C-alpha angles and dihedrals in degrees: 000000000000096000113133092000100120121057132178112219127187110224130213089266091060092250121129117234131192116230133180120217123182139150093202116100091204092055092046092051092048092050093049091047090050091050093050091045091050091051092049095045094046090049093050093045092048090048094056093041092049092046092048093049093045094049092044093052094042092047092055096044093046092062092079120088091229091061098060089127088060091055090052090052091048090049089055089048095240093152093044088058093048094054095077089063091081098055090041090053091049090053089046091054092044095052094084088059089061091050091054093058119106093223102100097210094052094039090055089060094060099082097041091047091051091049094046091048091052092049090048090054090052091051091046093052090046093052091047091049091052090050089049091053090051090050089053089053091048092050094044091057089068094061115098093233095049094104091047096051110027116193100191093105092052091050089052090053088052088050092054091048090050091049091052093046092048091048092052093047093046093050091046090052093048093048094036093235132133115263088234088067091061094041089062088053091049091053089055089052095050094115091052091047091051090055093047095047096036095122092044092051092047089046091050092052089047091050091054091051092046090053096040098046098030090234098155139016136183106268096031119136107232141174119204118197113227093025130079089243122134112138147060126328108239101172138016113197135165098269104016144039117208118214123188108211122216089256087060094250117137120230120194114207126186110250093231090063085085088065096052107025131053114247121200110219117192094194092105090057092050094047092048091055093225127099121196127245115202110173129159124201114199109217125206103244092207089070097054114108141144116282114251132192093265094056091045092051091048091052094047091051095048116108092197094074115092095207129031118263120227134174117260116260093215092105098248130097117255130222122228087254090055090050089050092050091051090048091052090052092053094042095052094040092057095042110112093223094057118099103230092190090064130066118289116187133168108185144162118243130201114293117252137183087275093059137264112321120218108194129205115207114183145130127237129197095239111095100166113095100236095044091044094053092045094051094043093049092050091052095051093042085066093043094054091041096057095039095090089054087069091052092253133131133199112243116247132164115262 
């Protein structure tokens, strides 16, 4: 049945080519089926061989400490996604063989198979590139400065660029045109692209400024005017910044807000190790009087005062409010939670309709919210408790 089917012909280029000639439909169908089966089997075998070799080489190289980036890529299955390139390329090279067949139905499949194989290779490279970007992000998180200089926004820009490049290549393959043909069209649509990707472009500029000026880090406590945002930054992306408020709600803020709105960042307070107390006590002015011997003796005999009270040696009589102010200075200065290397001021402000404010301005070494509020409340519990001993009273509307 196969007699005189195969012939070797020398072409014009001097090369010898193998051709199959037959008048039997059965033989033709068997030959075409064998060709298709050979293409499929060779593709499958090459896929498994390529995948095995890639994973074997990567597995051995990734054992070294200096190849931690390779382990991250293997964890994200970058090389698993690259393995299908080989069978796709084999099918791409085999497609012209189908077009050269004299069976119309099979020959018509040659060009579509070639196009689909090329598009599949583009998608395969794109998926592997995305996995590689994710592996970069995973590896970067282990660096000590990762929270200070996040790169997620830059990786998202790279993702957009890869999407655009893959789209241009895929369309050029489908339409059988050069990618340069579509790039000229893209340049003509620049204005439209700027409108479409406006937020991404603004976010990219904001990301550059965030990284260059160290404006924001993951874990920073921030307040954003105009947004219900008062909490910790949990994610910095290309277009958005996620803030987890202290009530556990999540607020998403556009990245370019940093370019237009003022953002209060409490990182400086946390790094300094001192958080400010600014507390005003409004005194009833009707209770202010000069300090006499009886009041002084009462204060010196009191066991509720933490430090002893003495008259000022400045040569002028003090009021009970002046004695109280001096006591507050001594009390806060000796308190173990007060930062003595930072300003400590107890001052009188301008009197208002609500009384005469005496303001305490100090820094304590508790920067976490719960510990800060607890320490501050304990301090002023004592302040309000000893205030009547000086013959003073807090103003309140009656």
